C-alpha positions as CSV (number, residue, x, y, z in Angstrom):
1,M,115.0,143.8,34.7
2,N,112.2,142.6,32.4
3,V,112.0,138.8,32.6
4,G,109.8,136.8,30.2
5,I,108.6,133.3,31.1
6,I,107.1,130.9,28.6
7,G,105.0,128.3,30.4
8,A,103.0,128.8,33.6
9,G,103.0,125.2,34.7
10,A,104.4,124.0,38.0
11,M,108.0,125.1,37.4
12,G,107.1,128.3,35.6
13,T,104.9,129.2,38.6
14,L,107.7,128.4,41.1
15,F,110.4,130.4,39.3
16,G,108.0,133.2,38.3
17,F,107.0,133.6,41.9
18,H,110.6,134.0,43.1
19,L,111.7,136.2,40.2
20,A,108.8,138.5,40.7
21,A,110.4,139.5,44.0
22,R,113.1,141.4,42.1
23,C,112.0,141.7,38.5
24,S,109.2,142.7,36.2
25,V,107.9,139.3,35.2
26,T,105.6,138.6,32.2
27,I,104.2,135.1,31.7
28,L,103.0,133.6,28.4
29,D,100.9,130.5,28.4
30,D,98.4,129.0,26.0
31,N,96.1,127.5,28.6
32,A,93.3,130.0,29.1
33,E,92.3,128.6,32.5
34,V,95.8,129.0,33.8
35,V,96.1,132.5,32.4
36,R,92.8,133.6,34.0
37,A,93.8,132.2,37.4
38,V,97.2,133.9,37.4
39,E,95.8,137.2,36.3
40,R,93.1,137.0,39.0
41,K,95.1,135.5,42.0
42,G,98.8,136.0,41.1
43,L,101.4,133.3,41.7
44,R,101.6,131.4,45.0
45,V,104.1,129.0,46.5
46,N,102.9,127.0,49.5
47,D,101.2,129.4,51.9
48,E,103.2,132.5,51.0
49,P,101.3,135.7,49.9
50,A,100.6,135.9,46.2
51,R,102.9,137.8,43.9
52,F,101.3,139.4,40.8
53,V,102.9,139.3,37.4
54,A,102.0,140.6,33.9
55,I,100.2,138.3,31.5
56,A,101.2,138.2,27.9
57,E,98.4,138.1,25.5
58,R,100.7,137.1,22.6
59,P,104.4,136.4,22.0
60,R,105.2,140.0,21.0
61,D,104.5,141.0,24.7
62,L,107.8,139.2,25.6
63,Y,109.9,140.6,22.7
64,G,111.4,143.3,25.1
65,S,112.5,140.7,27.7
66,H,116.1,141.1,29.0
67,M,115.9,137.3,29.8
68,L,113.6,134.6,28.5
69,F,113.0,131.5,30.7
70,L,111.6,128.5,28.9
71,F,109.4,126.2,31.0
72,V,107.5,124.3,28.4
73,K,107.8,120.5,27.7
74,A,110.8,119.6,25.4
75,V,108.3,118.4,22.8
76,D,106.8,122.0,22.7
77,T,110.1,124.0,22.4
78,L,110.0,124.6,18.7
79,R,106.3,125.6,18.6
80,A,106.7,127.9,21.6
81,L,109.7,129.8,20.2
82,R,109.0,130.1,16.5
83,A,107.2,133.4,17.0
84,F,110.3,134.9,18.6
85,A,112.6,134.3,15.7
86,G,114.4,137.6,14.8
87,E,112.3,139.5,17.4
88,L,114.3,139.2,20.7
89,D,117.2,141.4,21.7
90,P,120.3,139.6,20.4
91,A,121.9,140.0,23.8
92,A,118.9,138.5,25.7
93,P,119.7,135.0,26.8
94,V,117.2,132.1,26.5
95,I,117.4,130.0,29.7
96,S,116.2,126.4,29.6
97,L,115.8,124.2,32.7
98,Q,113.8,121.6,30.7
99,N,114.0,117.9,31.0
100,G,116.0,115.7,28.6
101,V,118.8,116.5,26.2
102,G,118.6,118.2,22.8
103,N,116.9,121.4,24.0
104,E,119.8,123.6,22.9
105,D,119.4,122.3,19.3
106,A,115.7,123.0,19.4
107,I,116.2,126.5,20.7
108,K,118.8,127.3,18.0
109,T,116.6,125.7,15.3
110,A,113.8,128.1,16.3
111,L,115.8,131.2,16.9
112,G,119.1,130.8,15.0
113,G,122.5,129.7,16.0
114,A,123.6,133.1,17.4
115,V,121.1,133.2,20.2
116,P,122.8,133.2,23.7
117,V,121.6,130.0,25.3
118,I,121.8,129.1,29.0
119,L,121.2,125.5,29.9
120,G,120.6,124.2,33.4
121,I,119.1,121.7,35.7
122,T,117.1,122.1,38.9
123,T,116.2,119.7,41.7
124,E,113.5,122.1,42.9
125,S,110.2,120.2,43.4
126,S,107.0,121.8,42.3
127,Q,103.5,120.3,42.3
128,T,100.4,122.2,41.1
129,I,97.7,122.6,43.7
130,E,95.6,124.7,41.3
131,P,96.6,126.9,38.4
132,G,99.2,129.5,39.6
133,H,99.5,127.9,43.0
134,V,102.2,125.2,43.7
135,R,103.5,123.2,46.6
136,S,107.3,123.1,46.9
137,S,109.8,121.8,49.4
138,Q,112.0,124.8,48.3
139,E,115.1,122.6,49.2
140,G,116.4,122.1,45.7
141,N,119.3,123.5,43.8
142,T,119.7,125.0,40.3
143,I,122.9,124.6,38.3
144,I,123.4,126.5,35.1
145,G,126.1,126.8,32.5
146,S,126.6,128.8,29.3
147,T,126.7,127.3,25.9
148,T,126.6,130.1,23.3
149,A,126.1,132.7,26.1
150,S,129.1,134.3,27.7
151,S,130.2,133.3,31.2
152,T,129.3,136.8,32.3
153,I,125.6,136.3,31.3
154,A,125.6,132.9,33.1
155,R,126.8,134.6,36.3
156,T,124.2,137.3,35.9
157,V,121.4,134.7,35.6
158,T,122.8,132.9,38.7
159,E,122.9,136.1,40.7
160,L,119.4,136.9,39.7
161,L,118.2,133.5,40.9
162,T,120.0,133.6,44.2
163,G,118.8,137.1,44.8
164,S,115.3,135.9,44.3
165,G,115.5,133.4,47.0
166,L,116.6,130.3,45.0
167,R,119.7,128.2,45.5
168,A,121.8,128.5,42.3
169,A,125.3,128.0,41.1
170,V,127.1,128.3,37.8
171,V,129.5,125.7,36.3
172,Y,132.0,125.8,33.5
173,D,130.7,122.6,31.8
174,I,126.9,121.9,32.1
175,R,126.9,118.6,30.2
176,P,127.8,116.4,33.2
177,H,124.9,117.9,35.1
178,L,122.5,117.6,32.2
179,W,123.3,113.9,32.0
180,G,123.1,113.6,35.7
181,K,119.5,114.9,35.6
182,L,118.9,112.5,32.6
183,V,120.0,109.6,34.8
184,V,117.3,110.6,37.3
185,N,114.6,111.3,34.8
186,A,115.3,108.1,32.8
187,S,115.0,105.9,35.8
188,I,112.0,107.5,37.5
189,N,109.7,109.5,35.1
190,A,108.5,106.7,32.8
191,L,108.1,104.3,35.7
192,S,106.0,106.8,37.7
193,A,103.8,107.3,34.6
194,I,103.3,103.6,33.9
195,L,102.8,102.6,37.5
196,D,100.7,105.8,38.2
197,C,102.5,106.3,41.4
198,D,104.5,109.0,43.2
199,A,108.2,109.2,42.6
200,G,108.9,108.3,46.2
201,D,107.0,105.0,45.9
202,I,109.6,103.6,43.4
203,P,112.6,103.3,45.7
204,N,110.4,101.7,48.3
205,D,109.1,98.9,46.2
206,P,111.7,96.2,45.5
207,N,110.5,95.4,42.0
208,A,110.2,99.0,40.9
209,A,113.5,99.9,42.6
210,R,115.4,97.2,40.8
211,L,114.1,98.3,37.5
212,A,114.8,101.9,38.2
213,E,118.3,101.1,39.3
214,A,118.9,99.2,36.1
215,L,117.7,102.2,34.1
216,A,120.0,104.5,36.1
217,E,123.0,102.3,35.6
218,E,122.3,101.8,31.9
219,T,122.0,105.6,31.3
220,A,125.2,106.2,33.2
221,G,126.9,103.7,31.0
222,V,125.9,105.6,27.9
223,A,127.2,108.8,29.5
224,A,130.5,107.1,30.2
225,A,130.7,106.0,26.6
226,L,130.3,109.6,25.6
227,K,133.2,110.5,27.9
228,I,130.9,112.6,30.1
229,N,132.0,112.6,33.8
230,L,128.9,112.5,35.8
231,P,128.8,114.5,39.1
232,F,128.4,111.4,41.2
233,V,129.9,108.0,41.6
234,N,126.8,105.8,42.4
235,P,123.9,106.5,40.0
236,W,121.2,104.8,42.0
237,Q,122.3,106.5,45.2
238,Y,122.1,109.9,43.4
239,V,118.6,109.1,42.1
240,T,117.3,108.2,45.5
241,E,118.7,111.5,46.9
242,V,117.0,113.6,44.3
243,V,113.8,111.7,44.5
244,A,113.6,112.3,48.2
245,L,113.2,116.0,47.5
246,G,109.9,115.5,45.7
247,A,108.9,112.1,47.0
248,D,105.2,112.8,47.3
249,S,104.7,113.9,43.7
250,K,104.2,112.1,40.4
251,S,106.5,112.7,37.5
252,S,105.6,115.2,34.9
253,M,105.3,112.3,32.4
254,A,102.5,110.8,34.6
255,Y,100.6,114.0,34.3
256,D,101.2,114.1,30.5
257,L,99.6,110.6,30.2
258,E,96.6,111.7,32.3
259,S,96.0,114.9,30.3
260,G,96.7,113.5,26.9
261,H,99.7,115.8,26.3
262,P,102.5,114.2,24.3
263,S,105.1,113.0,26.7
264,E,108.8,113.7,26.8
265,I,109.7,110.0,26.4
266,D,111.7,110.6,23.2
267,H,113.7,113.3,24.9
268,I,114.5,111.2,28.0
269,N,114.6,107.4,27.6
270,G,114.5,107.8,23.9
271,A,117.6,110.0,24.0
272,V,119.4,107.4,26.0
273,V,118.5,104.8,23.4
274,A,119.7,107.0,20.5
275,F,123.0,107.8,22.1
276,G,123.4,104.2,23.0
277,R,123.1,103.2,19.3
278,R,125.6,105.9,18.5
279,T,128.1,104.5,21.0
280,A,127.3,100.8,20.5
281,I,126.0,100.6,24.1
282,P,123.0,98.3,24.5
283,T,120.0,100.0,26.2
284,P,117.3,97.3,26.6
285,Y,115.8,98.8,29.7
286,N,115.4,102.3,28.3
287,D,114.1,100.9,25.0
288,A,111.5,99.0,27.0
289,M,110.4,102.2,28.7
290,V,110.0,104.0,25.4
291,R,107.9,101.2,24.0
292,L,105.7,100.9,27.1
293,V,105.0,104.6,27.4
294,K,104.3,104.9,23.6
295,A,101.9,101.9,23.9
296,R,100.2,103.5,26.9
297,E,99.8,106.8,25.1
298,A,98.2,105.1,22.1
299,L,95.9,103.1,24.3
300,L,94.8,106.1,26.3
301,A,94.3,108.1,23.0
302,R,92.0,105.4,21.6
303,S,90.1,105.3,24.9
304,R,89.5,109.1,24.8
305,L,88.4,108.9,21.2
306,R,85.8,106.2,22.0
307,L,84.5,108.3,24.8
308,Q,84.1,111.3,22.5
309,T,82.2,109.3,19.9
C-alpha cells in the first residue's frame, strides 16, 4: 500500500509514524527544515524508535498513492491540492482529518466533484518536540465516514489505521462527529491562542471556563438548528473530556499566531457564525472570537513588519 501524506506537522508526523509500520509512506511538506529533519532522523513518537519514510520532492511523487492523507491547515487545502488535479488514481481516496467544516468543498474544488473523499475527526493529541518528533498520549480515537467514497473504502481506511496501532472506527454519518469536533475547537482553540495558554488551563480558570462553555453551547445550538444530532448530550462536559487528552498543549491556532501562519479562525468560529446567520441563530460569542483573533493577527503582523524594517 502506497500512502501519501501532505503535511509533516504534528498530526502528519503522528499518523505517518503509525502508517509506516504497515505501508510505504511518502510525505510532502513545503518546510525545508522539516523535510531535512525527517529525511535524516525519520519520524518519532515519544521515545519509540524512529521509522523512516520517503520524502517527496514535488507533488508528482505522490501521484501514485493508493490513499492520500491531508494534514495541512484548512486555509491551505486548495493550495496544497491544486497540483494533484487530474493526476491521482480516480479510485484513490483523499482522507481529511482537518479542523473545521468545509474541507470537503475545498477538496472537490481542487480535485473535482468525483474524487472519493473520506472525512473524519481525531482526538489524538500530538505536540511537536522538534521537526519529525512528537509527543502524544496515544489515547485518542479516530472516527471516519465516507462522503463521495464508498463504504468499502471507508472500512479499508479504518482497518489500515487500526492495523497501524491507532484506535479507529467507521460511522455511517460523519456530520454529527464533525460538528462535535467543531464544538470543541470553537470553544478552546481561539481562547488558547488569545490567552497564550495550554488547552488544559481553560477549564481550570473560572473566567476562561465560563466563556468556553458559552462558546460550546452556542455552537451546539447552531448544530441543533441544522438538525445535526451531536454525539453527546452535554457540550461542555464533552469539551472537558476531549481537552483532558491533550491538556498540556496549546491549540494549533496558538502556534499559528506565534509563527505568523494564517489561522483557521474562519473555518472554526467563523463557520459557526456563518451557519448561525443561515439559520437565524445569534452567535455573539463566536463572532467575538473571530474579531479578537483577526485583530491579534493584524497586530502581530504589524509588529513583525516593524521589526523587519
